[in-house]
gemmi code that builds the backbone of each chain (N, CA, C; Angstrom):
import gemmi

chains = {
    "A": [
        ("UNK", (-57.684, 97.006, 48.788), (-56.345, 96.404, 48.750), (-56.211, 95.395, 49.885)),
        ("UNK", (-55.863, 94.192, 49.538), (-55.730, 93.132, 50.540), (-54.467, 93.365, 51.368)),
        ("UNK", (-54.622, 93.305, 52.670), (-53.475, 93.424, 53.567), (-53.605, 92.414, 54.685)),
        ("UNK", (-52.474, 91.887, 55.102), (-52.420, 90.971, 56.237), (-51.361, 91.502, 57.196)),
        ("UNK", (-51.662, 91.417, 58.477), (-50.727, 91.916, 59.470), (-50.669, 90.973, 60.662)),
        ("UNK", (-49.481, 90.499, 60.961), (-49.275, 89.612, 62.095), (-49.139, 90.422, 63.385)),
        ("UNK", (-49.649, 89.865, 64.462), (-49.456, 90.497, 65.763), (-49.295, 89.429, 66.831)),
        ("UNK", (-48.538, 89.783, 67.874), (-48.326, 88.844, 68.966), (-47.010, 89.140, 69.657)),
        ("UNK", (-46.744, 88.448, 70.757), (-45.507, 88.680, 71.511), (-44.271, 88.355, 70.703)),
        ("UNK", (-43.248, 89.176, 70.853), (-41.994, 88.927, 70.166), (-41.062, 88.017, 70.947)),
        ("UNK", (-41.407, 87.784, 72.220), (-40.578, 86.946, 73.076), (-41.461, 85.950, 73.824)),
        ("UNK", (-41.095, 84.687, 73.737), (-41.841, 83.625, 74.412), (-40.844, 82.756, 75.170)),
        ("UNK", (-41.218, 82.351, 76.357), (-40.323, 81.515, 77.160), (-40.406, 80.052, 76.721)),
        ("UNK", (-39.302, 79.337, 76.848), (-39.315, 77.905, 76.513), (-40.399, 77.167, 77.286)),
        ("UNK", (-41.003, 76.207, 76.628), (-42.076, 75.337, 77.124), (-43.450, 76.018, 77.102)),
        ("UNK", (-43.487, 77.326, 76.843), (-44.761, 78.019, 76.791), (-45.383, 77.932, 75.398)),
        ("UNK", (-46.524, 78.595, 75.229), (-47.249, 78.563, 73.964), (-47.062, 79.873, 73.205)),
        ("UNK", (-46.678, 79.740, 71.959), (-46.553, 80.883, 71.052), (-47.929, 81.144, 70.448)),
        ("UNK", (-48.392, 82.385, 70.528), (-49.709, 82.740, 69.980), (-49.591, 83.964, 69.091)),
        ("UNK", (-50.012, 83.815, 67.849), (-49.997, 84.916, 66.891), (-51.368, 85.055, 66.237)),
        ("UNK", (-51.675, 86.285, 65.858), (-52.913, 86.563, 65.137), (-52.582, 87.288, 63.848)),
        ("UNK", (-53.323, 86.979, 62.813), (-53.179, 87.662, 61.532), (-54.486, 88.408, 61.245)),
        ("UNK", (-54.398, 89.716, 61.179), (-55.566, 90.550, 60.902), (-55.625, 90.815, 59.402)),
        ("UNK", (-56.756, 90.486, 58.815), (-56.937, 90.603, 57.373), (-57.815, 91.801, 57.057)),
        ("UNK", (-57.407, 92.604, 56.095), (-58.219, 93.738, 55.650), (-58.263, 93.774, 54.132)),
        ("UNK", (-59.289, 94.401, 53.611), (-59.436, 94.541, 52.167), (-60.164, 93.396, 51.498)),
        ("UNK", (-60.474, 92.353, 52.257), (-61.223, 91.212, 51.724), (-61.900, 90.522, 52.885)),
        ("UNK", (-63.089, 90.008, 52.642), (-63.763, 89.245, 53.682), (-63.247, 87.815, 53.694)),
        ("UNK", (-62.937, 87.325, 54.870), (-62.436, 85.952, 54.979), (-63.507, 84.934, 54.634)),
        ("UNK", (-64.754, 85.373, 54.534), (-65.821, 84.434, 54.159), (-65.930, 84.281, 52.642)),
        ("UNK", (-65.154, 85.059, 51.899), (-65.168, 84.938, 50.445), (-64.643, 83.563, 50.037)),
        ("UNK", (-65.286, 82.986, 49.025), (-64.852, 81.681, 48.558), (-63.561, 81.758, 47.755)),
        ("UNK", (-62.867, 80.612, 47.669), (-61.677, 80.534, 46.839), (-60.377, 80.888, 47.537)),
        ("UNK", (-60.448, 81.089, 48.846), (-59.233, 81.433, 49.571), (-59.040, 80.543, 50.793)),
        ("UNK", (-57.780, 80.454, 51.219), (-57.472, 79.829, 52.493), (-56.392, 80.679, 53.149)),
        ("UNK", (-56.124, 80.419, 54.396), (-55.330, 81.346, 55.211), (-54.233, 80.569, 55.920)),
        ("UNK", (-52.989, 80.950, 55.630), (-51.876, 80.117, 56.063), (-50.806, 80.823, 56.879)),
        ("UNK", (-49.968, 79.970, 57.445), (-48.803, 80.430, 58.208), (-47.537, 79.784, 57.661)),
        ("UNK", (-46.506, 80.580, 57.541), (-45.190, 80.141, 57.062), (-44.153, 80.751, 58.005)),
        ("UNK", (-43.110, 80.007, 58.326), (-42.065, 80.582, 59.152), (-40.714, 80.443, 58.483)),
        ("UNK", (-39.787, 81.245, 58.967), (-38.443, 81.262, 58.401), (-37.443, 81.435, 59.531)),
        ("UNK", (-36.687, 80.381, 59.801), (-35.637, 80.468, 60.804), (-34.556, 81.438, 60.325)),
        ("UNK", (-33.862, 82.091, 61.246), (-32.867, 83.101, 60.859), (-31.867, 82.572, 59.835)),
        ("UNK", (-31.803, 83.227, 58.711), (-30.869, 82.849, 57.656), (-31.208, 81.597, 56.894)),
        ("UNK", (-32.420, 81.065, 57.103), (-32.808, 79.799, 56.472), (-33.962, 79.986, 55.495)),
        ("UNK", (-34.474, 78.876, 54.989), (-35.537, 78.904, 54.004), (-36.924, 78.948, 54.622)),
        ("UNK", (-37.920, 78.880, 53.756), (-39.319, 78.966, 54.166), (-39.839, 77.597, 54.594)),
        ("UNK", (-40.586, 77.579, 55.688), (-41.192, 76.348, 56.192), (-42.700, 76.555, 56.336)),
        ("UNK", (-43.481, 75.715, 55.638), (-44.923, 75.795, 55.764), (-45.356, 75.261, 57.128)),
        ("UNK", (-46.201, 76.012, 57.818), (-46.715, 75.584, 59.121), (-48.085, 74.955, 58.961)),
        ("UNK", (-48.977, 75.632, 58.253), (-50.325, 75.102, 58.079), (-51.237, 76.134, 57.461)),
        ("UNK", (-52.484, 75.724, 57.198), (-53.477, 76.672, 56.712), (-54.873, 76.244, 57.121)),
        ("UNK", (-55.798, 77.182, 56.965), (-57.175, 76.939, 57.383), (-58.125, 77.573, 56.379)),
        ("UNK", (-59.265, 76.928, 56.179), (-60.329, 77.491, 55.362), (-61.320, 78.227, 56.265)),
        ("UNK", (-62.160, 79.064, 55.654), (-63.120, 79.807, 56.480), (-64.152, 78.892, 57.121)),
        ("UNK", (-64.223, 77.656, 56.652), (-65.124, 76.670, 57.272), (-64.562, 76.149, 58.586)),
        ("UNK", (-63.253, 76.391, 58.788), (-62.599, 75.879, 59.981), (-61.753, 74.646, 59.740)),
        ("UNK", (-61.848, 74.058, 58.563), (-60.996, 72.917, 58.227), (-59.550, 73.378, 58.117)),
        ("UNK", (-58.662, 72.670, 58.790), (-57.258, 73.089, 58.796), (-56.330, 71.909, 58.527)),
        ("UNK", (-55.136, 72.240, 58.046), (-54.123, 71.236, 57.715), (-52.773, 71.784, 58.153)),
        ("UNK", (-51.956, 70.918, 58.732), (-50.669, 71.361, 59.247), (-49.540, 70.495, 58.727)),
        ("UNK", (-48.353, 71.068, 58.767), (-47.145, 70.335, 58.427), (-47.021, 69.149, 59.389)),
        ("UNK", (-46.859, 67.940, 58.866), (-46.752, 66.767, 59.758), (-45.657, 66.915, 60.809)),
        ("UNK", (-44.600, 67.644, 60.474), (-43.491, 67.797, 61.429), (-43.862, 68.676, 62.620)),
        ("UNK", (-44.933, 69.439, 62.497), (-45.357, 70.361, 63.560), (-46.757, 70.058, 64.079)),
        ("UNK", (-47.433, 69.142, 63.423), (-48.863, 68.924, 63.631), (-49.256, 68.750, 65.084)),
        ("UNK", (-48.438, 68.033, 65.834), (-48.821, 67.726, 67.217), (-48.792, 68.968, 68.116)),
        ("UNK", (-48.121, 70.023, 67.679), (-47.981, 71.227, 68.515), (-48.716, 72.450, 67.961)),
        ("UNK", (-49.292, 72.322, 66.786), (-49.852, 73.477, 66.088), (-51.382, 73.444, 66.088)),
        ("UNK", (-51.974, 74.600, 66.369), (-53.412, 74.790, 66.202), (-53.633, 76.081, 65.424)),
        ("UNK", (-54.421, 75.979, 64.364), (-54.790, 77.157, 63.596), (-56.297, 77.323, 63.697)),
        ("UNK", (-56.734, 78.543, 63.983), (-58.161, 78.818, 64.120), (-58.513, 80.070, 63.341)),
        ("UNK", (-59.798, 80.227, 63.073), (-60.263, 81.363, 62.296), (-61.438, 82.032, 63.001)),
        ("UNK", (-61.480, 83.343, 62.938), (-62.589, 84.115, 63.482), (-63.087, 85.037, 62.363)),
        ("UNK", (-64.056, 84.550, 61.601), (-64.515, 85.330, 60.455), (-65.241, 86.597, 60.881)),
        ("UNK", (-65.808, 86.614, 62.081), (-66.504, 87.820, 62.539), (-65.526, 88.964, 62.775)),
        ("UNK", (-64.288, 88.633, 63.126), (-63.239, 89.635, 63.328), (-62.304, 89.720, 62.127)),
        ("UNK", (-62.543, 88.895, 61.111), (-61.694, 88.841, 59.916), (-60.227, 88.624, 60.290)),
        ("UNK", (-60.002, 87.600, 61.100), (-58.644, 87.273, 61.496), (-58.500, 85.782, 61.734)),
        ("UNK", (-57.275, 85.312, 61.710), (-57.009, 83.923, 62.032), (-55.769, 83.855, 62.904)),
        ("UNK", (-55.612, 82.745, 63.582), (-54.600, 82.659, 64.625), (-53.789, 81.383, 64.542)),
        ("UNK", (-52.623, 81.455, 65.151), (-51.706, 80.315, 65.230), (-51.288, 80.132, 66.674)),
        ("UNK", (-51.320, 78.893, 67.124), (-50.753, 78.542, 68.422), (-49.773, 77.398, 68.232)),
        ("UNK", (-48.606, 77.559, 68.830), (-47.602, 76.503, 68.843), (-47.259, 76.234, 70.305)),
        ("UNK", (-47.491, 75.017, 70.747), (-47.271, 74.680, 72.155), (-45.854, 74.166, 72.388)),
        ("UNK", (-45.465, 74.172, 73.646), (-44.187, 73.590, 74.080), (-43.018, 74.070, 73.228)),
        ("UNK", (-42.886, 75.378, 73.101), (-41.855, 75.924, 72.212), (-40.451, 75.740, 72.795)),
        ("UNK", (-39.493, 75.662, 71.885), (-38.081, 75.620, 72.236), (-37.357, 76.665, 71.396)),
        ("UNK", (-36.057, 76.766, 71.578), (-35.275, 77.728, 70.795), (-35.412, 77.451, 69.295)),
        ("UNK", (-35.685, 76.217, 68.944), (-35.840, 75.852, 67.533), (-37.076, 76.483, 66.888)),
        ("UNK", (-37.954, 77.054, 67.702), (-39.134, 77.742, 67.171), (-38.882, 79.231, 66.966)),
        ("UNK", (-37.679, 79.690, 67.299), (-37.316, 81.082, 67.028), (-37.277, 81.288, 65.519)),
        ("UNK", (-38.067, 82.224, 65.017), (-38.195, 82.409, 63.572), (-39.006, 83.659, 63.270)),
        ("UNK", (-38.966, 84.064, 62.014), (-39.901, 85.051, 61.488), (-41.152, 84.285, 61.076)),
        ("UNK", (-42.291, 84.743, 61.549), (-43.556, 84.099, 61.223), (-44.358, 84.988, 60.285)),
        ("UNK", (-44.769, 84.409, 59.163), (-45.567, 85.129, 58.176), (-46.964, 84.517, 58.096)),
        ("UNK", (-47.964, 85.382, 57.933), (-49.276, 84.874, 57.532), (-49.467, 85.226, 56.058)),
        ("UNK", (-50.295, 84.458, 55.383), (-50.468, 84.632, 53.950), (-51.845, 84.157, 53.532)),
        ("UNK", (-52.334, 84.724, 52.428), (-53.605, 84.274, 51.860), (-53.318, 83.273, 50.742)),
        ("UNK", (-53.962, 82.136, 50.816), (-53.888, 81.167, 49.749), (-55.014, 81.414, 48.761)),
        ("UNK", (-54.683, 81.401, 47.497), (-55.661, 81.678, 46.443), (-55.838, 80.442, 45.581)),
        ("UNK", (-57.018, 79.827, 45.639), (-57.320, 78.746, 44.694), (-58.646, 79.025, 44.003)),
        ("UNK", (-58.818, 80.323, 43.683), (-60.060, 80.764, 43.046), (-59.967, 80.687, 41.527)),
        ("UNK", (-60.083, 79.510, 40.994), (-60.184, 79.345, 39.552), (-58.856, 79.283, 38.813)),
        ("UNK", (-58.920, 78.921, 37.551), (-57.766, 78.841, 36.648), (-56.647, 77.977, 37.234)),
        ("UNK", (-57.023, 76.972, 37.999), (-56.041, 76.057, 38.583), (-55.051, 76.751, 39.498)),
        ("UNK", (-55.406, 77.924, 39.992), (-54.528, 78.621, 40.911), (-54.486, 77.912, 42.252)),
        ("UNK", (-53.352, 77.952, 42.900), (-53.253, 77.459, 44.268), (-51.910, 77.930, 44.803)),
        ("UNK", (-51.872, 79.142, 45.316), (-50.618, 79.717, 45.779), (-50.901, 80.826, 46.769)),
        ("UNK", (-49.875, 81.236, 47.489), (-50.000, 82.335, 48.448), (-49.798, 83.655, 47.704)),
        ("UNK", (-50.875, 84.424, 47.531), (-50.766, 85.628, 46.730), (-50.561, 86.907, 47.538)),
        ("UNK", (-50.928, 86.914, 48.799), (-50.665, 88.062, 49.658), (-50.033, 87.582, 50.951)),
        ("UNK", (-49.023, 88.322, 51.395), (-48.282, 87.974, 52.596), (-48.251, 89.163, 53.557)),
        ("UNK", (-48.216, 88.859, 54.853), (-47.919, 89.887, 55.821), (-46.429, 90.202, 55.802)),
        ("UNK", (-46.062, 91.230, 56.533), (-44.642, 91.615, 56.588), (-43.830, 90.680, 57.469)),
        ("UNK", (-44.512, 89.934, 58.310), (-43.827, 88.994, 59.186), (-43.609, 89.579, 60.570)),
        ("UNK", (-43.505, 88.682, 61.551), (-43.199, 89.092, 62.914), (-42.162, 88.124, 63.480)),
        ("UNK", (-41.129, 88.680, 64.083), (-40.052, 87.855, 64.638), (-40.430, 87.393, 66.037)),
        ("UNK", (-40.378, 86.091, 66.227), (-40.637, 85.511, 67.543), (-39.362, 84.850, 68.037)),
        ("UNK", (-38.928, 85.253, 69.190), (-37.742, 84.672, 69.820), (-38.165, 83.857, 71.029)),
        ("UNK", (-37.660, 82.642, 71.114), (-37.932, 81.791, 72.276), (-36.695, 81.814, 73.161)),
        ("UNK", (-36.857, 82.390, 74.327), (-35.724, 82.535, 75.246), (-36.241, 82.809, 76.649)),
        ("UNK", (-35.501, 82.325, 77.628), (-35.880, 82.580, 79.018), (-35.332, 83.920, 79.489)),
    ],
    "B": [
        ("UNK", (-44.716, 62.423, 52.198), (-44.565, 63.854, 51.966), (-43.813, 64.104, 50.653)),
        ("UNK", (-44.157, 65.170, 49.994), (-43.470, 65.562, 48.768), (-42.277, 66.446, 49.139)),
        ("UNK", (-41.108, 66.047, 48.653), (-39.886, 66.804, 48.918), (-39.521, 67.614, 47.678)),
        ("UNK", (-39.035, 68.826, 47.931), (-38.646, 69.726, 46.843), (-37.149, 70.002, 46.913)),
        ("UNK", (-36.491, 69.936, 45.788), (-35.088, 70.312, 45.726), (-34.914, 71.409, 44.686)),
        ("UNK", (-33.911, 72.219, 44.874), (-33.609, 73.296, 43.939), (-32.117, 73.306, 43.657)),
        ("UNK", (-31.732, 73.689, 42.439), (-30.337, 73.907, 42.139), (-30.189, 74.925, 41.027)),
        ("UNK", (-29.120, 75.719, 41.121), (-28.097, 75.637, 42.168), (-28.575, 76.272, 43.475)),
        ("UNK", (-27.884, 76.042, 44.580), (-28.225, 76.716, 45.833), (-27.965, 78.217, 45.765)),
        ("UNK", (-26.995, 78.576, 44.953), (-26.703, 79.997, 44.759), (-26.036, 80.174, 43.408)),
        ("UNK", (-26.114, 81.386, 42.894), (-25.457, 81.704, 41.626), (-25.121, 83.182, 41.601)),
        ("UNK", (-24.111, 83.501, 40.818), (-23.703, 84.884, 40.624), (-23.666, 85.137, 39.124)),
        ("UNK", (-24.339, 86.174, 38.678), (-24.418, 86.464, 37.251), (-24.353, 87.974, 37.026)),
        ("UNK", (-24.065, 88.340, 35.811), (-23.938, 89.761, 35.462), (-25.275, 90.315, 34.993)),
        ("UNK", (-25.409, 91.617, 35.124), (-26.596, 92.288, 34.605), (-26.721, 91.991, 33.115)),
        ("UNK", (-27.914, 91.609, 32.703), (-28.167, 91.275, 31.307), (-28.067, 89.792, 31.001)),
        ("UNK", (-27.513, 89.001, 31.916), (-27.392, 87.555, 31.699), (-28.759, 86.884, 31.785)),
        ("UNK", (-28.854, 85.744, 31.110), (-30.018, 84.874, 31.292), (-29.705, 83.918, 32.432)),
        ("UNK", (-30.650, 83.800, 33.361), (-30.456, 82.960, 34.539), (-31.568, 81.918, 34.593)),
        ("UNK", (-31.204, 80.691, 34.919), (-32.222, 79.656, 35.097), (-32.014, 78.939, 36.429)),
        ("UNK", (-33.128, 78.668, 37.074), (-33.146, 77.952, 38.344), (-34.046, 76.746, 38.165)),
        ("UNK", (-33.591, 75.600, 38.662), (-34.337, 74.357, 38.511), (-34.921, 73.908, 39.841)),
        ("UNK", (-36.122, 73.389, 39.777), (-36.811, 72.846, 40.949), (-37.293, 71.445, 40.595)),
        ("UNK", (-37.088, 70.511, 41.504), (-37.503, 69.128, 41.263), (-38.345, 68.634, 42.425)),
        ("UNK", (-39.452, 67.989, 42.095), (-40.326, 67.393, 43.107), (-40.039, 65.897, 43.215)),
        ("UNK", (-40.263, 65.354, 44.406), (-39.966, 63.930, 44.632), (-40.994, 63.002, 44.007)),
        ("UNK", (-42.125, 63.565, 43.554), (-43.114, 62.795, 42.819), (-43.861, 63.731, 41.874)),
        ("UNK", (-44.640, 63.145, 40.990), (-45.384, 63.916, 39.996), (-46.355, 64.873, 40.695)),
        ("UNK", (-46.208, 66.181, 40.417), (-47.112, 67.177, 40.995), (-47.881, 67.930, 39.910)),
        ("UNK", (-47.878, 67.376, 38.694), (-48.604, 68.042, 37.620), (-48.039, 69.426, 37.362)),
        ("UNK", (-48.915, 70.415, 37.441), (-48.496, 71.801, 37.243), (-48.584, 72.603, 38.542)),
        ("UNK", (-48.716, 71.922, 39.674), (-48.950, 72.590, 40.960), (-47.675, 73.131, 41.582)),
        ("UNK", (-47.027, 74.009, 40.847), (-45.727, 74.523, 41.248), (-45.729, 76.040, 41.112)),
        ("UNK", (-45.302, 76.706, 42.184), (-45.260, 78.166, 42.208), (-43.858, 78.638, 42.531)),
        ("UNK", (-43.556, 79.870, 42.144), (-42.260, 80.477, 42.428), (-42.449, 81.783, 43.188)),
        ("UNK", (-41.572, 82.009, 44.151), (-41.584, 83.231, 44.949), (-40.201, 83.868, 44.944)),
        ("UNK", (-40.209, 85.188, 45.075), (-38.988, 85.962, 45.203), (-38.964, 86.583, 46.594)),
        ("UNK", (-37.845, 86.440, 47.291), (-37.721, 87.088, 48.588), (-36.463, 87.954, 48.602)),
        ("UNK", (-36.668, 89.247, 48.631), (-35.542, 90.176, 48.733), (-35.126, 90.305, 50.189)),
        ("UNK", (-33.867, 90.668, 50.453), (-33.384, 90.758, 51.838), (-34.265, 91.657, 52.691)),
        ("UNK", (-34.665, 91.134, 53.848), (-35.464, 91.904, 54.786), (-36.928, 92.046, 54.433)),
        ("UNK", (-37.383, 91.355, 53.380), (-38.768, 91.477, 52.954), (-39.484, 90.129, 53.020)),
        ("UNK", (-40.814, 90.200, 52.955), (-41.616, 88.984, 52.855), (-41.518, 88.432, 51.438)),
        ("UNK", (-41.740, 87.138, 51.284), (-41.776, 86.563, 49.927), (-42.882, 87.203, 49.091)),
        ("UNK", (-42.648, 87.196, 47.792), (-43.605, 87.768, 46.860), (-43.821, 86.754, 45.737)),
        ("UNK", (-45.056, 86.499, 45.327), (-45.279, 85.526, 44.245), (-44.816, 86.054, 42.896)),
        ("UNK", (-44.192, 85.172, 42.119), (-43.740, 85.509, 40.774), (-44.543, 84.753, 39.717)),
        ("UNK", (-44.606, 83.454, 39.902), (-45.209, 82.535, 38.930), (-46.125, 81.583, 39.688)),
        ("UNK", (-47.326, 81.348, 39.177), (-48.190, 80.342, 39.769), (-48.573, 79.300, 38.723)),
        ("UNK", (-48.888, 78.118, 39.201), (-49.260, 76.996, 38.338), (-48.252, 76.823, 37.200)),
        ("UNK", (-47.018, 76.777, 37.576), (-45.872, 76.456, 36.715), (-45.451, 77.550, 35.757)),
        ("UNK", (-46.422, 78.225, 35.115), (-46.013, 79.122, 34.040), (-46.787, 80.425, 33.958)),
        ("UNK", (-47.667, 80.681, 34.920), (-48.493, 81.890, 34.880), (-47.839, 83.036, 35.641)),
        ("UNK", (-47.642, 84.150, 34.958), (-46.981, 85.302, 35.560), (-47.954, 86.045, 36.463)),
        ("UNK", (-47.546, 86.265, 37.707), (-48.364, 87.037, 38.631), (-48.502, 88.470, 38.112)),
        ("UNK", (-49.650, 89.061, 38.346), (-49.892, 90.435, 37.932), (-48.829, 91.364, 38.496)),
        ("UNK", (-48.278, 92.213, 37.610), (-47.294, 93.185, 38.038), (-45.857, 92.714, 37.991)),
        ("UNK", (-45.650, 91.433, 37.745), (-44.287, 90.892, 37.679), (-43.708, 91.132, 36.280)),
        ("UNK", (-42.483, 91.616, 36.197), (-41.891, 91.906, 34.875), (-41.854, 90.677, 33.970)),
        ("UNK", (-42.004, 90.912, 32.686), (-42.077, 89.815, 31.728), (-40.740, 89.107, 31.510)),
        ("UNK", (-39.663, 89.614, 32.092), (-38.383, 88.900, 31.982), (-38.390, 87.614, 32.819)),
        ("UNK", (-39.358, 87.482, 33.708), (-39.503, 86.260, 34.488), (-40.443, 85.298, 33.749)),
        ("UNK", (-40.073, 84.023, 33.715), (-40.945, 83.022, 33.118), (-40.755, 81.694, 33.814)),
        ("UNK", (-41.783, 80.862, 33.764), (-41.724, 79.548, 34.372), (-42.149, 78.484, 33.388)),
        ("UNK", (-41.593, 77.295, 33.550), (-41.962, 76.187, 32.675), (-41.815, 74.883, 33.440)),
        ("UNK", (-42.333, 73.827, 32.816), (-42.184, 72.502, 33.403), (-43.494, 71.878, 33.809)),
        ("UNK", (-43.431, 70.592, 34.127), (-44.582, 69.843, 34.614), (-44.092, 68.519, 35.169)),
        ("UNK", (-44.929, 67.881, 35.945), (-44.551, 66.581, 36.496), (-43.607, 66.718, 37.678)),
        ("UNK", (-42.333, 66.507, 37.451), (-41.357, 66.595, 38.536), (-40.302, 67.676, 38.314)),
        ("UNK", (-40.169, 68.178, 37.109), (-39.085, 69.112, 36.797), (-39.613, 70.457, 36.300)),
        ("UNK", (-39.140, 71.512, 36.935), (-39.613, 72.862, 36.657), (-38.430, 73.827, 36.581)),
        ("UNK", (-38.638, 74.913, 35.846), (-37.591, 75.907, 35.672), (-38.153, 77.308, 35.817)),
        ("UNK", (-37.403, 78.150, 36.524), (-37.659, 79.582, 36.562), (-36.539, 80.240, 35.763)),
        ("UNK", (-36.900, 81.105, 34.826), (-35.905, 81.801, 34.023), (-36.061, 83.307, 34.176)),
        ("UNK", (-34.925, 83.963, 34.226), (-34.884, 85.430, 34.162), (-34.135, 85.745, 32.868)),
        ("UNK", (-34.812, 86.349, 31.918), (-34.238, 86.482, 30.575), (-33.075, 87.470, 30.525)),
        ("UNK", (-33.147, 88.512, 31.339), (-32.097, 89.522, 31.355), (-31.999, 90.052, 32.788)),
        ("UNK", (-31.035, 89.546, 33.527), (-30.928, 89.834, 34.958), (-30.743, 91.327, 35.209)),
        ("UNK", (-31.508, 91.839, 36.163), (-31.426, 93.247, 36.552), (-30.926, 93.369, 37.995)),
        ("UNK", (-30.358, 94.497, 38.356), (-29.830, 94.662, 39.718), (-30.892, 94.420, 40.800)),
        ("UNK", (-32.134, 94.765, 40.504), (-33.202, 94.599, 41.503), (-33.637, 93.137, 41.652)),
        ("UNK", (-33.066, 92.234, 40.863), (-33.407, 90.817, 40.967), (-32.570, 90.108, 42.023)),
        ("UNK", (-31.693, 90.850, 42.693), (-30.949, 90.286, 43.819), (-31.938, 89.789, 44.862)),
        ("UNK", (-31.950, 88.492, 45.104), (-32.980, 87.896, 45.966), (-32.737, 86.404, 46.088)),
        ("UNK", (-33.519, 85.782, 46.962), (-33.573, 84.327, 47.022), (-34.894, 83.886, 46.413)),
        ("UNK", (-34.842, 82.860, 45.586), (-36.020, 82.383, 44.869), (-36.391, 80.990, 45.386)),
        ("UNK", (-37.676, 80.831, 45.697), (-38.171, 79.574, 46.236), (-39.242, 78.989, 45.327)),
        ("UNK", (-39.182, 77.674, 45.129), (-40.311, 77.002, 44.503), (-41.194, 76.433, 45.615)),
        ("UNK", (-42.434, 76.163, 45.263), (-43.420, 75.666, 46.235), (-44.393, 74.750, 45.520)),
        ("UNK", (-44.635, 73.571, 46.095), (-45.662, 72.697, 45.529), (-46.914, 72.809, 46.377)),
        ("UNK", (-48.061, 72.807, 45.691), (-49.352, 72.800, 46.385), (-50.206, 71.640, 45.867)),
        ("UNK", (-49.527, 70.599, 45.377), (-50.251, 69.416, 44.885), (-50.842, 68.636, 46.046)),
        ("UNK", (-50.031, 68.442, 47.064), (-50.484, 67.785, 48.287), (-49.967, 68.602, 49.455)),
        ("UNK", (-50.892, 69.259, 50.105), (-50.540, 70.222, 51.158), (-49.557, 71.221, 50.561)),
        ("UNK", (-48.522, 71.598, 51.311), (-47.583, 72.633, 50.839), (-46.167, 72.233, 51.211)),
        ("UNK", (-45.238, 72.477, 50.313), (-43.822, 72.321, 50.660), (-43.023, 73.294, 49.808)),
        ("UNK", (-42.024, 73.901, 50.412), (-41.138, 74.825, 49.718), (-39.812, 74.143, 49.391)),
        ("UNK", (-39.194, 74.575, 48.308), (-37.826, 74.188, 48.042), (-36.887, 74.958, 48.962)),
        ("UNK", (-35.615, 74.575, 49.003), (-34.656, 75.193, 49.912), (-34.202, 76.584, 49.498)),
        ("UNK", (-34.501, 76.983, 48.272), (-34.154, 78.333, 47.830), (-32.901, 78.380, 46.982)),
        ("UNK", (-32.840, 79.383, 46.111), (-31.661, 79.687, 45.304), (-31.352, 81.164, 45.463)),
        ("UNK", (-30.170, 81.454, 45.972), (-29.769, 82.842, 46.190), (-29.101, 83.376, 44.934)),
        ("UNK", (-29.634, 84.470, 44.401), (-29.092, 85.072, 43.184), (-28.353, 86.349, 43.543)),
        ("UNK", (-27.093, 86.380, 43.166), (-26.257, 87.547, 43.407), (-25.856, 88.166, 42.080)),
        ("UNK", (-25.545, 89.439, 42.119), (-25.144, 90.176, 40.929), (-23.625, 90.361, 40.952)),
        ("UNK", (-22.966, 89.967, 39.856), (-21.521, 90.129, 39.770), (-21.139, 91.601, 39.689)),
    ],
}
model = gemmi.Model(1)
for chain_id, residues in chains.items():
    chain = gemmi.Chain(chain_id)
    for i, (resn, *xyz) in enumerate(residues, 1):
        res = gemmi.Residue()
        res.name, res.seqid = resn, gemmi.SeqId(i, " ")
        for name, pos in zip(("N", "CA", "C"), xyz):
            atom = gemmi.Atom()
            atom.name, atom.element = name, gemmi.Element(name[0])
            atom.pos, atom.b_iso = gemmi.Position(*pos), 0.0
            res.add_atom(atom)
        chain.add_residue(res)
    model.add_chain(chain)
structure = gemmi.Structure()
structure.add_model(model)
structure.setup_entities()
């Protein structure tokens, strides 16, 4: 059974770097046909795509966040990570990791999601 | 960037009603459109992928249609457990979500 679980600090100070890790179980991240993404949701708001990465290390980010976002993958630990630099209160949100599935039949969607982790930016 | 819009932003319907939600892309995205359901306090869950394909385990009262720029999510007979916000998502070029449609039960 595929499971994803986010981990990281729930509180980050303004101007610092937000760092989260998503631990994947039930599937090897080296399997073809998948990519690994991050989505956030500001309190009471909609979903915002942050970015995603392939097991090769190729990554793509939302242009609105690109300059502050780094996504990396560690296939030996079956996990991937998100860093957002120079955070402000506007980065306070629920952060979700998710598996992207484009394995055949024209599929291309997030089929498994973590439960999410709330990150608050405050001094 | 591809922009996604949804309407209505919210709706209230009775159990047993047919409900439809519309999603529009700012440019042609073919069939690269997915739908998600997010219940209060939960992570989003996939409902429909590639415009019209039902995710495994999703009740058959949910259906998707459309192509190009205009897409529809339909719930044939609304159930109490369908209380949720529904999001469309394009994966034609990178990823973008629609703003969501909140479905309430009368």
